[in-house]
N, CA and C of each residue as an Amber inpcrd file, in Angstrom:
protein
   489
   0.7360000  -1.1580000   0.0660000   0.0360000  -0.0740000   0.0000000
   0.9640000   1.2970000   0.0420000   0.4870000   2.1620000  -0.7900000
   1.1970000   3.4470000  -0.9940000   0.8920000   4.4060000   0.1500000
   1.9040000   4.8360000   0.9810000   1.6390000   5.7400000   2.0350000
   2.3680000   7.1260000   1.8980000   2.6890000   7.5280000   0.7390000
   3.3530000   8.7520000   0.5030000   2.6110000   9.8800000   1.0860000
   3.0760000  11.0690000   1.3290000   2.3110000  12.1480000   1.8670000
   1.3030000  12.6790000   0.8080000   1.6590000  12.6840000  -0.5080000
   0.6370000  13.1110000  -1.4770000  -0.4480000  12.2530000  -1.4980000
  -0.2710000  10.9320000  -1.4130000  -1.3730000   9.9090000  -1.5540000
  -2.3340000  10.1220000  -0.3430000  -1.6030000  10.3090000   0.8450000
  -2.4030000  10.4090000   2.0890000  -3.2500000  11.7220000   2.0940000
  -2.7910000  12.7890000   1.5680000  -3.4480000  14.0180000   1.4270000
  -4.6460000  13.9230000   0.4110000  -4.4390000  13.1090000  -0.6780000
  -5.3650000  12.8750000  -1.5800000  -6.6300000  12.1690000  -0.9590000
  -6.2170000  11.1180000  -0.2180000  -7.2240000  10.2790000   0.3840000
  -8.1080000  11.1080000   1.4350000  -7.3960000  11.9600000   2.1620000
  -8.0600000  12.7380000   3.2250000  -9.2260000  13.7660000   2.3660000
  -8.6880000  14.3120000   1.3620000  -9.4990000  15.2290000   0.5430000
 -10.5930000  14.5090000  -0.0160000 -10.4250000  13.3260000  -0.5750000
 -11.4510000  12.4600000  -1.0820000 -12.4070000  12.0990000   0.1010000
 -12.0730000  11.7300000   1.1590000 -12.8960000  11.5330000   2.2660000
 -13.6540000  12.5620000   2.7970000 -13.1710000  13.7630000   2.7310000
 -13.9430000  14.8850000   3.1280000 -14.9620000  15.2540000   2.0610000
 -14.6100000  15.0970000   0.8790000 -15.4950000  15.5110000  -0.2180000
 -16.8120000  14.5160000  -0.2330000 -16.3770000  13.1080000   0.1540000
 -17.5540000  12.2380000   0.2080000 -18.4380000  12.6250000   1.3040000
 -17.8880000  12.9640000   2.4210000 -18.7030000  13.1910000   3.6450000
 -19.7370000  14.4300000   3.1570000 -19.1720000  15.4420000   2.6550000
 -19.9820000  16.6040000   2.2510000 -20.9760000  16.0520000   1.0710000
 -20.6140000  15.2980000   0.2130000 -21.5390000  14.8840000  -0.7180000
 -22.7770000  13.9730000  -0.0910000 -22.4440000  13.1150000   0.7790000
 -23.4390000  12.2860000   1.4730000 -24.3480000  13.2040000   2.4160000
 -23.7420000  14.0730000   3.1270000 -24.5330000  15.0320000   3.8000000
 -25.5320000  15.7080000   2.9480000 -25.0180000  16.1900000   1.7830000
 -26.0460000  16.8440000   0.9210000 -27.2040000  16.1410000   0.5180000
 -26.8220000  14.7700000   0.1580000 -27.8150000  13.8630000  -0.4140000
 -28.9020000  13.6540000   0.7760000 -28.3860000  13.3120000   2.0030000
 -29.2350000  13.0140000   3.0570000 -30.1500000  14.2720000   3.4960000
 -29.5740000  15.4080000   3.3750000 -30.4370000  16.5160000   3.7240000
 -31.2720000  16.9760000   2.5690000 -31.1810000  16.5440000   1.4550000
 -31.8770000  17.1120000   0.2950000 -33.3690000  16.9990000   0.4860000
 -33.9020000  15.9120000   0.9560000 -35.3430000  15.9410000   1.2470000
 -35.8560000  17.0120000   2.3280000 -34.7800000  17.5850000   2.9830000
 -35.2480000  18.5800000   3.9710000 -35.6950000  19.9710000   3.3110000
 -36.3370000  19.8760000   2.2870000 -37.0590000  21.0420000   1.8180000
 -38.2030000  21.4540000   2.5350000 -38.5550000  20.5180000   3.5470000
 -39.6840000  20.9040000   4.3380000 -39.2050000  21.6090000   5.6310000
 -39.8370000  22.6520000   5.9810000 -39.5320000  23.4340000   7.2140000
 -40.4910000  22.8310000   8.3030000 -39.7800000  22.6950000   9.5830000
 -40.3840000  22.2230000  10.6320000 -41.0120000  23.3600000  11.3550000
 -42.2790000  23.8000000  11.0880000 -43.0720000  24.9120000  11.7200000
 -44.3220000  24.1680000  12.3940000 -44.5310000  24.6850000  13.7160000
 -45.6620000  24.2230000  14.3620000 -46.6390000  25.3390000  14.4750000
 -48.0360000  24.9770000  14.3870000 -49.0720000  26.0130000  14.6070000
 -49.4380000  25.8680000  15.9600000 -49.4010000  27.0440000  16.7860000
 -49.7580000  26.8660000  18.1650000 -51.2800000  27.3600000  18.3550000
 -51.9870000  26.4920000  18.9260000 -53.4440000  26.6720000  19.0380000
 -53.8330000  26.7830000  20.5240000 -54.5140000  27.7940000  20.9880000
 -54.9060000  27.8410000  22.5060000 -56.1620000  27.0320000  22.7170000
 -56.6490000  26.9550000  24.0290000 -57.7590000  26.1350000  24.6130000
 -59.0020000  26.5400000  23.8100000 -59.2180000  27.6560000  23.3380000
 -60.4100000  28.1130000  22.4800000 -60.2220000  27.6170000  21.0900000
 -59.3120000  27.1160000  20.5560000 -59.1410000  26.8300000  19.1970000
 -58.6430000  27.8790000  18.2760000 -58.2000000  28.9760000  19.0080000
 -57.6810000  30.0380000  18.1290000 -56.2470000  30.0100000  17.8440000
 -55.8080000  30.2540000  16.6680000 -54.2500000  30.0410000  16.3570000
 -53.6260000  31.3320000  17.0910000 -52.6700000  30.9490000  17.8700000
 -51.9440000  31.9160000  18.7350000 -50.6680000  32.4250000  17.8670000
 -50.1380000  31.5380000  17.2190000 -48.9430000  31.8880000  16.3040000
 -48.3900000  30.6780000  15.7290000 -47.1460000  30.9280000  15.0300000
 -46.3510000  29.8900000  14.4380000 -44.9090000  30.0400000  14.7800000
 -44.3890000  28.8390000  15.1740000 -43.1830000  28.7080000  15.7840000
 -42.6620000  27.3780000  15.6270000 -41.1940000  27.2490000  15.9690000
 -40.7180000  25.8580000  16.0200000 -41.0520000  25.2470000  17.4110000
 -41.1950000  26.1810000  18.4550000 -41.6760000  25.6400000  19.7050000
 -42.7030000  26.5400000  20.1300000 -43.8790000  26.0240000  20.5830000
 -45.0680000  26.7310000  21.0490000 -45.0250000  27.0330000  22.6230000
 -45.5590000  28.1250000  23.0830000 -45.6150000  28.3140000  24.5250000
 -46.5300000  27.2800000  25.2030000 -46.2450000  27.2310000  26.6020000
 -46.9910000  26.1990000  27.3580000 -48.5230000  26.7010000  27.4610000
 -49.4230000  25.6160000  27.4990000 -50.8350000  25.9300000  27.6420000
 -51.4850000  26.0550000  26.1700000 -50.6110000  25.6460000  25.2190000
 -51.2280000  25.5450000  23.8230000 -50.9530000  24.2910000  23.1990000
 -51.8830000  23.9170000  22.2890000 -51.7160000  22.6040000  21.5960000
 -50.7810000  22.8030000  20.3150000 -50.1410000  21.8650000  19.9860000
 -49.0390000  21.9080000  18.9030000 -49.6610000  21.2030000  17.6680000
 -49.6540000  21.7130000  16.4600000 -50.0610000  21.0970000  15.2770000
 -48.9410000  21.0860000  14.2690000 -48.3160000  19.9620000  13.8840000
 -47.3090000  20.1540000  12.8130000 -47.7650000  20.5520000  11.5830000
 -46.8850000  21.4450000  10.9370000 -47.3650000  21.8100000   9.5760000
 -46.0450000  21.5710000   8.8200000 -46.2630000  20.9610000   7.5410000
 -45.2640000  20.7110000   6.7010000 -45.1610000  21.7440000   5.4780000
 -44.4030000  22.6720000   5.5740000 -44.3400000  23.7460000   4.6630000
 -43.1380000  23.3340000   3.6460000 -43.4470000  23.2060000   2.3880000
 -42.4970000  22.7110000   1.5220000 -41.9740000  23.9860000   0.7860000
 -40.7230000  24.1680000   0.4730000 -40.1400000  25.2550000  -0.3590000
 -40.3900000  24.9960000  -1.6190000 -40.5440000  26.0310000  -2.4450000
 -40.5460000  25.9520000  -3.9050000 -39.3350000  25.5720000  -4.5440000
 -39.3660000  24.7210000  -5.4860000 -38.1770000  24.2800000  -6.2800000
 -37.5500000  25.4370000  -6.9600000 -36.2910000  25.4710000  -7.0510000
 -35.5370000  26.6480000  -7.8210000 -35.9850000  26.6140000  -9.1730000
 -36.0980000  27.7340000  -9.7600000 -36.4940000  27.9830000 -11.1500000
 -35.2110000  27.4490000 -11.9070000 -35.5800000  26.8390000 -13.1920000
 -34.5420000  26.3830000 -13.9990000 -34.1960000  27.6090000 -14.9030000
 -32.8830000  27.6660000 -15.0690000 -32.4100000  28.7090000 -16.0470000
 -33.0840000  28.7150000 -17.3930000 -33.1830000  29.8040000 -18.0170000
 -33.8710000  29.8710000 -19.2660000 -33.1180000  29.1910000 -20.4170000
 -31.6980000  29.2730000 -20.2760000 -30.9140000  28.8580000 -21.3430000
 -30.5100000  27.4810000 -21.0210000 -31.2210000  26.6220000 -20.2250000
 -30.8020000  25.2470000 -19.9270000 -30.7630000  24.3260000 -21.0980000
 -31.7250000  24.3610000 -22.0350000 -31.7620000  23.4980000 -23.2230000
 -31.1140000  23.9620000 -24.3640000 -30.3950000  25.0920000 -24.3450000
 -29.8560000  25.6880000 -25.4710000 -28.3630000  25.3420000 -25.7060000
 -27.8530000  25.1620000 -26.8870000 -26.5840000  25.0030000 -27.1790000
 -25.6770000  26.4150000 -27.0730000 -24.5190000  26.3580000 -27.0350000
 -23.7560000  27.6340000 -27.0320000 -24.0330000  28.3920000 -28.4430000
 -23.9610000  27.5590000 -29.4060000 -24.3140000  28.2350000 -30.7520000
 -25.6390000  28.8820000 -30.8390000 -26.7320000  28.4010000 -30.2380000
 -28.0230000  28.9270000 -30.1610000 -28.0890000  30.1680000 -29.3160000
 -27.2590000  30.0250000 -28.2030000 -27.2470000  31.1290000 -27.3460000
 -26.5010000  32.4540000 -28.0020000 -25.4660000  32.0470000 -28.6030000
 -24.6920000  32.9490000 -29.5490000 -25.5530000  33.7580000 -30.5180000
 -26.3420000  32.8990000 -31.3150000 -27.2720000  33.3510000 -32.2990000
 -28.2560000  34.3100000 -31.6560000 -28.9130000  33.8920000 -30.4880000
 -29.7700000  34.7900000 -29.7110000 -29.1720000  36.1240000 -29.3590000
 -27.9670000  35.9940000 -28.9710000 -27.1400000  37.2710000 -28.4850000
 -27.1860000  38.1690000 -29.7390000 -26.6350000  37.6300000 -30.8460000
 -26.3820000  38.4050000 -31.9270000 -27.6570000  39.1030000 -32.3540000
 -28.7060000  38.3090000 -32.5040000 -30.1020000  38.7840000 -32.8170000
 -30.5510000  39.9060000 -31.9270000 -30.3560000  39.9050000 -30.5880000
 -30.6240000  40.9920000 -29.7060000 -29.7930000  42.1400000 -30.1240000
 -28.5190000  41.8810000 -30.2660000 -27.6800000  43.1690000 -30.6030000
 -28.0880000  43.8840000 -31.8300000 -28.5550000  43.0260000 -32.9320000
 -28.9540000  43.7200000 -34.1580000 -30.2630000  44.3680000 -33.9890000
 -31.2050000  43.8590000 -33.0540000 -32.5380000  44.5660000 -32.8420000
 -32.2320000  45.8210000 -32.0210000 -31.1620000  45.6650000 -31.2400000
 -30.8580000  46.9910000 -30.2820000 -30.2500000  48.0070000 -31.2850000
 -29.4040000  47.6260000 -32.3660000 -28.8760000  48.6350000 -33.0620000
 -29.9160000  49.2740000 -34.0040000 -30.7730000  48.3440000 -34.5380000
 -31.8230000  48.9500000 -35.3750000 -32.7630000  49.8480000 -34.5810000
 -33.1320000  49.4980000 -33.3650000 -33.9050000  50.4380000 -32.6300000
 -33.2940000  51.8810000 -32.3130000 -31.9070000  51.7350000 -32.1020000
 -31.0700000  52.8950000 -31.9580000 -31.0110000  53.7310000 -33.2640000
 -30.8980000  53.0920000 -34.4150000 -30.8910000  53.8510000 -35.5570000
 -32.3090000  54.5090000 -35.8740000 -33.3460000  53.7930000 -35.5630000
 -34.6460000  54.4150000 -35.7930000 -34.8950000  55.6970000 -34.8150000
 -34.3950000  55.5910000 -33.5330000 -34.4310000  56.6020000 -32.6720000
 -33.6130000  57.7910000 -33.0950000 -32.2970000  57.4920000 -33.5840000
 -31.4750000  58.6230000 -34.1520000 -32.1120000  59.3440000 -35.4100000
 -32.6130000  58.5770000 -36.1330000 -33.3350000  59.1360000 -37.4600000
 -34.5400000  59.9210000 -37.1480000 -35.2280000  59.5100000 -36.1710000
 -36.5570000  60.3800000 -35.6460000 -35.9080000  61.4760000 -35.0430000
 -34.9320000  61.4740000 -34.2560000 -34.3610000  62.7390000 -33.6640000
 -33.9350000  63.7720000 -34.6670000 -33.2950000  63.2810000 -35.6650000
 -32.6920000  64.1420000 -36.7230000 -33.8620000  64.7470000 -37.5850000
 -34.8260000  63.8610000 -37.8350000 -36.0450000  64.3730000 -38.5210000
 -36.7850000  65.5690000 -37.8030000 -36.9120000  65.3880000 -36.4060000
 -37.4520000  66.2950000 -35.6380000 -36.7780000  67.5650000 -35.6460000
 -35.3850000  67.4790000 -35.5120000 -34.5510000  68.6640000 -35.5210000
 -34.7020000  69.4130000 -36.8980000 -34.6260000  68.6300000 -38.1030000
 -34.7960000  69.2690000 -39.3260000 -36.1710000  70.0540000 -39.4020000
 -37.1550000  69.3430000 -38.8930000 -38.6410000  69.8960000 -38.9950000
 -38.6250000  71.2970000 -38.1390000 -37.9450000  71.2970000 -36.8810000
 -37.9340000  72.3730000 -36.0750000 -37.0690000  73.4250000 -36.8390000
 -35.9890000  73.2200000 -37.5210000 -35.2890000  74.4260000 -38.3070000
 -36.2230000  74.9670000 -39.3270000 -36.8380000  73.9380000 -40.1200000
 -37.6980000  74.3740000 -41.1210000 -38.8900000  75.2000000 -40.7240000
 -39.4880000  74.9230000 -39.5430000 -40.5120000  75.7100000 -38.9510000
 -40.0790000  77.0910000 -38.5730000 -38.9160000  77.0890000 -37.9070000
 -38.3580000  78.4730000 -37.5720000 -38.0220000  79.3600000 -38.7970000
 -37.5310000  78.6680000 -39.6920000 -37.1330000  79.4340000 -41.0320000
 -38.4220000  79.9240000 -41.6890000 -39.6200000  79.0410000 -41.7570000
 -40.7550000  79.4040000 -42.4000000 -41.4720000  80.5110000 -41.6420000
 -41.4580000  80.3810000 -40.3270000 -42.0650000  81.5810000 -39.5190000
 -41.4210000  82.8440000 -39.6110000 -40.0320000  82.8380000 -39.7370000
 -39.1930000  84.0420000 -39.8090000 -39.5520000  84.5360000 -41.2260000
 -39.5920000  83.8550000 -42.3910000 -39.8800000  84.6220000 -43.7140000
 -41.2240000  85.0590000 -43.7420000 -42.3070000  84.3330000 -43.1630000
 -43.6510000  84.9290000 -43.0700000 -43.7040000  86.1480000 -42.2010000
 -42.9620000  86.3080000 -41.2230000 -42.9550000  87.5720000 -40.4020000
 -42.3740000  88.6290000 -41.3620000 -41.2760000  88.3150000 -42.0960000
 -40.5810000  89.2690000 -42.8080000 -41.5310000  89.7940000 -43.8410000
 -42.4240000  88.9850000 -44.6200000 -43.3270000  89.3020000 -45.5680000
 -44.4030000  90.0920000 -44.9840000 -44.8530000  89.7690000 -43.7360000
 -46.0230000  90.5020000 -43.0960000 -45.6310000  91.8330000 -42.7060000
 -44.2730000  92.0590000 -42.4410000 -43.7790000  93.3570000 -41.9880000
 -43.6700000  94.3660000 -43.1290000 -43.6870000  93.8980000 -44.3610000
 -43.5830000  94.7260000 -45.4350000 -42.1970000  95.0630000 -45.9100000
 -41.1740000  94.3010000 -45.3020000 -39.8020000  94.5590000 -45.6080000
 -39.4680000  94.0990000 -47.1080000 -38.6130000  94.8600000 -47.7120000
 -38.4340000  94.3990000 -49.1720000 -37.6120000  93.1520000 -49.1680000
 -38.0340000  92.2780000 -50.0270000 -37.5290000  90.9500000 -50.0630000
 -36.7880000  90.7920000 -51.4310000 -35.5060000  90.4330000 -51.4180000
 -34.7040000  90.2300000 -52.5690000 -34.5190000  88.7800000 -52.8580000
 -34.6100000  88.4580000 -54.2370000 -34.4490000  87.0960000 -54.6350000
 -33.3720000  87.0440000 -55.7330000 -32.7760000  85.7210000 -55.8440000
 -31.8200000  85.8100000 -56.9940000 -32.6190000  84.9810000 -58.1110000
 -32.3820000  85.6570000 -59.3460000 -33.0650000  84.9350000 -60.6030000
 -32.3900000  83.7630000 -60.8150000 -33.0280000  82.6750000 -60.9740000
 -32.3390000  81.3220000 -61.1720000 -31.6340000  81.2730000 -62.5540000
 -32.0210000  81.9720000 -63.4660000 -31.3260000  81.8340000 -64.8900000
 -30.0970000  82.7810000 -64.9860000 -30.3040000  83.9830000 -64.5450000
 -29.0690000  85.0470000 -64.6390000 -28.3240000  85.0240000 -63.2600000
 -28.9020000  84.7270000 -62.2220000 -28.2380000  84.9490000 -60.9410000
 -28.3540000  86.4260000 -60.5100000 -29.0710000  87.2360000 -61.2090000
 -29.1350000  88.5580000 -60.8360000 -30.2770000  88.8350000 -59.5950000
 -29.9350000  89.7840000 -58.7510000 -30.8100000  90.0390000 -57.7000000
 -32.0510000  90.8990000 -58.1960000 -33.2500000  90.3120000 -57.6930000
 -34.4600000  91.1330000 -58.0170000 -35.2680000  91.3740000 -56.8180000
 -36.1500000  92.4370000 -56.7480000 -36.9310000  92.5590000 -55.5680000
 -38.3460000  91.9090000 -55.9040000 -38.8850000  91.4390000 -54.7530000
 -40.2120000  90.9010000 -54.7720000 -41.3170000  92.2090000 -55.1030000
 -42.1850000  92.0810000 -56.1020000 -43.0300000  93.2360000 -56.3020000
 -44.2750000  93.2410000 -55.4210000 -44.8050000  94.3540000 -55.2360000
 -45.9840000  94.4520000 -54.3540000 -47.0700000  93.4840000 -54.7270000
 -47.3220000  93.2700000 -56.0190000 -48.3700000  92.3610000 -56.4460000
 -47.9840000  90.8820000 -56.2870000 -46.7610000  90.6070000 -55.8630000
 -46.3310000  89.2010000 -55.6630000 -46.3850000  88.8540000 -54.0570000
 -46.4980000  89.9040000 -53.2260000 -46.5030000  89.6860000 -51.7610000
 -47.6400000  88.7510000 -51.3310000 -48.9150000  88.9580000 -51.7750000
 -49.9880000  88.0520000 -51.2370000 -49.6590000  86.5130000 -51.5780000
 -49.2690000  86.2760000 -52.9490000 -49.0520000  84.9940000 -53.2630000
 -47.8990000  84.3740000 -52.5590000 -46.7690000  85.1270000 -52.1930000
 -45.6400000  84.6470000 -51.4620000 -45.9670000  84.4080000 -49.9250000
 -46.9450000  85.3080000 -49.3950000 -47.3580000  85.1540000 -48.1090000
 -48.0410000  83.8260000 -47.9940000 -48.9990000  83.5350000 -48.9320000
 -49.7960000  82.3170000 -48.8820000 -48.8800000  81.0440000 -48.9660000
 -47.8640000  81.1440000 -49.8120000 -46.7530000  80.1150000 -49.8680000
 -46.0530000  79.8880000 -48.4470000 -45.7620000  80.9310000 -47.9580000
 -44.9750000  80.9080000 -46.5300000 -45.9480000  80.2860000 -45.5100000
 -47.2060000  80.8550000 -45.6180000 -48.1460000  80.2580000 -44.6780000
 -48.2870000  78.6770000 -44.6930000 -48.3390000  78.2330000 -46.0060000
 -48.4280000  76.8120000 -46.1460000 -47.1760000  76.0930000 -45.6040000
 -46.0030000  76.7970000 -45.7930000 -44.7060000  76.1630000 -45.3430000
 -44.8040000  76.0940000 -43.7950000 -45.3570000  77.1120000 -43.1720000
 -45.5820000  77.1930000 -41.6540000 -46.4950000  75.9910000 -41.2100000
 -47.6250000  75.9070000 -41.9110000 -48.4710000  74.8390000 -41.4010000
 -47.9380000  73.4570000 -41.6270000 -47.2040000  73.2370000 -42.7060000
 -46.5980000  71.8650000 -42.9800000 -45.5640000  71.6050000 -41.9970000
 -44.7540000  72.5570000 -41.6640000 -43.4740000  72.2120000 -40.8430000
 -43.5650000  72.3740000 -39.3140000 -44.6740000  73.1760000 -38.8690000
 -44.8950000  73.5060000 -37.5470000 -46.0490000  72.6910000 -37.0010000
 -46.1400000  71.3890000 -36.8810000 -47.1660000  70.5710000 -36.5140000
 -46.9090000  70.3460000 -34.9980000
């Protein structure tokens, strides 16, 4: 028989592990709590405890603890969990992209609204408005007879952009 120090240490560790394992197996059915219902002489429940006060009748109750919930990924392989993770990441990126686009659209609409309101106020104040001719690039002033038409166009721009 081998009695080297390494072998002896290994045997002791194995024996300790066996004791711990056997204790766990023997105590596994102890999912029941030992709680007694304490009932007085009138039949009224006085309390619940492991030991009841004198002058009360003891009635044993078996309270069973709920089993632990199984993890959600118990039946999935590593590849399936990886695919689920990547899918969640893609969905998160898509949602972030939509949120960013919505914010950019709202900001552009706010700028367009401010610009349209400012232009309408300029037209309503009677200030001379200068335009560039698209063909020649020459600056021309808006004529008095063009103001009502231009104001109607500016009003539609305000209504469209300032919702």
